[in-house]
N, C-alpha and C positions, 0 to 999 in steps of 0.2 A: 375099670375095674366091673372086675362082675359082682354084682351081690352076693353070690356064695366067697370070688374071692374075699369082698371087705367081710361080713362073717367071719370065717377065719380067723381074716387078718384080726380081732376084733374079741375070737375065743381065743388067738392066742396070746394076750396080752395076758389077759385077764385069767392067764396059765398061766401065764411066769409071774403075777400078782401075786394071787395066792400059793405061790411057790414060793419065792423070796419073802412071804410071812412066814408062811412053815418053820423056815431057816429063821425067822425074828423071832422067837416063838423060842427057841434056844440061846437065840447072842441078844440077844437085844442093848448088848449091846456094840455092835455090829454100824457103823457111822456113817460107814459107804453103804455095807447094806440096807441100811436106812432108807439114805438116798438115795437108790436106787426101786426100790417099792415104794420108792413117792412121786420118779417120774416115772415107774411103769402104769401107776395108776392113772397120774394125769392124762398119759399117749392113752389107757383103756375109755379114760371119761371124755375124750376127747373123740377119738372111734364113739363111743357108745352117741354120745349125739347126736355127730353127725350121721348116722347109721338109720337112726329114730324121725331123724328132719329127712331124707330121701326111702327110706323104705315103710317107715311103723315102729311103731311099738314093741320095743322085744320082750317088755312082762308087762303086767299088772299095773307095777309101779311106775313108768312111768306118764300113765295119766294125769297122775298128780302134778305136774307143770305140765299138763296142759289146762284150754276152758271150758273142756267138757269131759267124759269122760268117751274115749274116742280106740279101747281098748279091743273093742266091737267090730271095729271096721276092715280095720285090716284084714287080707286077705289073712287065713291060719297055713301055714308048712307044710300042712296035707291038702291043699286044696290049689286046685289047676294054678289059678288067678298069681300064686305065694312062688310059685315057681314057675313061673315066665318064664324066669335072662340065667336059668338052669341050663 
């Protein structure tokens, strides 16, 4: 799977989790929806961790899990090296 495909999958899970969160704002008693929300968040976090391990951090917050502040070390999306797999 290409870098862009993995990023799209990650974004899809994030969108679905936020969509479910909006539903839960108005239906907090829906246990099935809450279970689905937790599954979506778990899948998103797993994909995010995998993506960042292979391609670098998605945000500066990811540097908090690192031994050093490496946010600036990866190519930015608009840099040629960052788009090599596109």
